[in-house]
C-alpha positions as CSV (number, residue, x, y, z in Angstrom):
1,M,34.6,-14.7,-30.2
2,A,31.5,-13.9,-27.8
3,E,29.1,-16.1,-30.2
4,S,28.7,-19.6,-28.4
5,W,27.3,-21.5,-31.7
6,A,30.6,-21.2,-32.7
7,T,33.5,-23.4,-30.8
8,S,36.3,-22.0,-33.2
9,A,36.9,-19.5,-35.7
10,S,37.1,-21.8,-38.3
11,T,33.4,-23.6,-37.3
12,R,31.9,-20.0,-37.2
13,K,33.6,-19.9,-41.4
14,S,32.0,-22.8,-41.8
15,M,28.6,-22.0,-40.9
16,L,28.4,-18.7,-41.9
17,A,29.0,-19.8,-45.5
18,N,25.4,-22.0,-45.2
19,K,23.4,-20.7,-47.8
20,R,19.7,-19.9,-46.7
21,R,18.9,-20.7,-50.9
22,D,20.2,-21.2,-54.2
23,T,21.4,-24.2,-52.8
24,S,22.8,-27.1,-55.4
25,T,19.8,-28.9,-54.8
26,E,17.4,-26.6,-55.3
27,L,19.3,-24.5,-58.4
28,A,19.4,-28.4,-60.2
29,L,15.7,-29.1,-59.1
30,R,14.8,-25.6,-60.5
31,R,16.1,-26.5,-63.9
32,Q,14.3,-29.5,-64.1
33,F,10.9,-27.0,-63.7
34,H,12.2,-24.7,-65.9
35,S,13.2,-27.3,-68.2
36,R,9.7,-28.6,-68.5
37,G,7.5,-25.1,-68.7
38,L,7.0,-24.7,-64.9
39,R,6.8,-21.6,-63.6
40,Y,7.6,-20.7,-59.8
41,R,8.7,-18.3,-57.2
42,V,11.6,-18.2,-55.1
43,D,12.0,-17.9,-51.1
44,F,8.8,-16.8,-50.9
45,A,6.0,-16.7,-48.2
46,P,3.1,-18.4,-48.8
47,I,1.0,-16.4,-46.2
48,P,1.4,-12.9,-46.0
49,G,3.0,-12.1,-42.6
50,L,3.8,-15.3,-41.8
51,R,8.0,-15.1,-41.6
52,R,8.3,-18.8,-42.8
53,R,9.2,-18.9,-46.6
54,A,9.4,-21.9,-49.1
55,D,12.5,-22.9,-51.3
56,I,9.9,-23.0,-54.3
57,V,6.2,-21.8,-54.7
58,F,3.8,-23.0,-57.4
59,T,1.2,-20.1,-56.4
60,R,-1.7,-20.6,-58.8
61,A,-2.0,-24.3,-58.0
62,R,-0.9,-23.6,-54.2
63,I,2.0,-25.9,-53.7
64,A,4.6,-24.9,-51.0
65,V,7.9,-26.6,-51.8
66,F,11.4,-26.9,-49.3
67,I,14.4,-28.4,-49.8
68,D,15.6,-29.6,-46.3
69,G,19.1,-30.4,-45.3
70,C,20.0,-33.6,-43.9
71,F,22.0,-32.1,-40.7
72,W,19.5,-28.8,-39.9
73,H,15.9,-31.3,-40.2
74,G,16.9,-34.2,-39.2
75,C,17.0,-36.5,-42.3
76,P,16.4,-39.9,-40.7
77,I,19.5,-41.8,-43.0
78,H,21.9,-39.3,-42.6
79,A,21.3,-36.8,-40.0
80,S,24.0,-36.8,-37.0
81,A,24.5,-35.5,-33.4
82,P,26.5,-32.2,-32.9
83,K,30.0,-33.5,-32.0
84,R,30.8,-30.3,-30.0
85,N,28.3,-28.1,-28.1
86,A,25.6,-30.4,-28.2
87,D,23.8,-28.6,-25.7
88,Y,22.9,-25.8,-28.3
89,W,23.1,-27.8,-31.2
90,G,20.7,-30.0,-29.4
91,P,17.4,-27.6,-29.0
92,K,18.3,-25.8,-31.8
93,L,18.2,-28.4,-34.5
94,A,14.8,-30.2,-32.2
95,A,13.5,-26.8,-32.7
96,N,14.0,-26.3,-36.3
97,I,11.9,-30.1,-36.5
98,D,9.1,-28.9,-34.7
99,R,9.0,-25.1,-37.1
100,D,8.9,-27.4,-39.2
101,R,6.1,-29.4,-38.8
102,D,4.1,-26.3,-37.3
103,T,4.7,-24.5,-40.7
104,D,3.3,-28.0,-42.7
105,R,0.3,-27.6,-40.6
106,R,-0.3,-23.6,-40.9
107,L,0.0,-23.9,-44.7
108,E,-2.4,-26.6,-45.3
109,T,-5.1,-25.1,-42.8
110,A,-4.7,-22.4,-45.1
111,G,-5.4,-24.5,-48.3
112,W,-1.6,-25.2,-49.3
113,R,-0.5,-28.3,-50.7
114,V,3.5,-29.0,-48.5
115,M,5.9,-31.3,-50.4
116,R,9.3,-31.6,-48.2
117,F,11.9,-33.6,-49.9
118,W,15.7,-34.0,-48.6
119,E,18.7,-32.8,-50.0
120,H,19.5,-36.4,-50.8
121,E,17.3,-36.5,-53.0
122,A,17.7,-37.0,-56.8
123,P,16.1,-34.0,-58.4
124,G,14.4,-35.9,-61.3
125,A,12.6,-37.7,-59.3
126,A,11.5,-34.8,-57.1
127,A,11.0,-32.6,-60.2
128,D,8.5,-35.8,-61.3
129,R,6.5,-35.9,-58.3
130,I,6.1,-32.0,-57.4
131,D,5.5,-31.6,-61.5
132,A,2.5,-34.4,-61.6
133,A,1.0,-32.1,-58.4
134,V,1.3,-29.1,-59.9
135,R,-0.3,-30.6,-63.4
136,A,-3.1,-31.7,-61.3
137,T,-3.6,-28.9,-59.6
138,T,-4.0,-26.6,-63.0
139,R,-5.9,-28.8,-65.6
């Protein structure tokens, strides 16, 4: 096993199983939107040419929604420092957070509203906030 990020075969298997889209939190949130009559794009790049994709995008309202994983994006409540291979993972996770802030700035500069939620947040509460934002811009 040549990959420097995987300290064991089981770690490699676990990390490769992480999903980029269609997580349980994302699916629960999308079900909420659908039941409310809201339509959206999934895993969509709001700015053509920018290789950054939002989890859920309301194109007409220009709202980009990101559901951030606690480990990957540094949740202030649930994030934990990597126990193994910290020299690799520490900078990697810090770069994720820096990229998130850069993405927010780029989208906002282009006229998009960015809404970020943690994976542990209740889908109904998140959907309420997003629904209100979408309906306020499309009236």
